[in-house]
C-alpha positions in Angstrom: 103.9 64.2 109.2 106.9 61.9 108.5 110.3 63.0 109.7 112.3 64.6 106.9 116.0 65.1 107.1 118.2 67.6 105.2 121.9 66.9 105.1 122.9 70.3 103.9 123.3 69.6 100.2 120.8 71.2 97.9 120.1 68.0 96.0 119.7 65.5 98.8 116.5 65.2 100.9 115.6 62.0 102.7 112.2 61.2 104.1 110.4 58.2 105.6 107.5 58.0 103.0 106.5 59.7 99.8 103.0 61.0 98.8 102.5 61.6 95.1 99.2 63.3 94.6 98.9 64.3 91.0 95.5 64.0 89.5 97.1 62.1 86.5 100.5 60.5 86.0 100.7 58.4 82.9 103.9 56.6 83.6 104.6 56.6 87.3 108.4 57.2 86.8 108.6 59.3 89.9 106.9 56.5 92.0 109.4 53.8 90.8 112.3 56.1 91.6 111.0 56.7 95.1 110.3 53.0 95.6 113.9 52.2 94.4 115.0 54.4 97.3 113.2 52.0 99.7 110.2 54.2 100.6 106.6 53.3 100.8 104.4 55.5 98.6 100.9 57.0 98.7 99.5 57.5 95.2 96.2 58.4 93.7 94.2 55.9 91.6 95.2 57.8 88.5 98.9 57.1 88.8 100.5 55.0 86.1 102.7 53.1 88.5 101.6 49.7 89.7 102.0 49.1 93.5 100.8 46.2 95.6 98.2 47.8 97.9 99.2 47.6 101.5 102.5 45.9 100.6 104.6 48.7 98.9 102.3 51.6 99.7 98.7 52.8 99.3 96.5 54.0 96.5 93.8 56.4 97.4 91.0 58.1 95.5 91.8 61.5 94.1 90.9 64.5 96.2 90.2 62.2 99.3 91.8 64.2 102.0 90.6 61.9 104.8 92.1 58.8 103.1 95.4 60.7 102.6 95.4 61.7 106.3 94.7 58.2 107.4 97.5 56.7 105.3 100.1 59.3 106.3 99.2 58.8 110.0 99.4 55.1 109.6 102.9 55.2 108.1 104.0 57.9 110.6 102.8 55.9 113.7 103.8 52.4 112.6 107.6 52.4 112.1 107.7 48.6 111.5 105.0 48.8 108.8 106.7 51.8 107.2 110.1 50.1 107.1 108.7 46.7 105.8 106.7 48.5 103.1 109.9 50.4 102.1 111.8 47.1 101.8 109.0 45.6 99.8 108.8 48.7 97.6 112.5 48.5 96.8 112.3 44.8 95.8 109.2 45.5 93.6 110.9 48.5 91.9 114.0 46.3 91.1 111.6 44.0 89.2 110.4 46.9 87.2 113.7 48.6 86.3 114.6 49.8 82.8 116.9 46.8 82.5 114.1 44.3 83.3 111.8 46.2 80.9 114.5 46.0 78.1 114.9 42.2 78.8 111.1 41.6 78.5 110.8 43.7 75.3 113.8 41.9 73.7 112.4 38.5 74.7 109.0 39.4 73.2 110.5 40.7 70.0 112.6 37.6 69.7 109.6 35.4 70.2 107.6 37.2 67.5 110.6 36.9 65.2 110.8 33.2 65.7 107.1 32.7 65.2 107.4 34.4 61.8 110.1 32.0 60.7 113.1 34.2 61.4 
């Protein structure tokens, strides 16, 4: 397993990678939060988050214990890969922040408004 560190505070727990294995996650909010922290992720195919396979993390079939084991071991054994994927994850998550989402929605609404003669 990945090394995990506990600094003594109840609310802070730092790890090298994160596996989110819910059978269904509509929005993927947890995943983007973890990616913002610079961690590679392992998710199931049913997760609502979008990741770049092999770049930010891995997506595995639900209930596939062997695939989960392989991805955890890969990240555990390859520090360079784990760190690069964490950097990539953080950059990807920044592009999908609430601020960026707000900007895209505002731009879309403005475009629609202009098309309708506003």
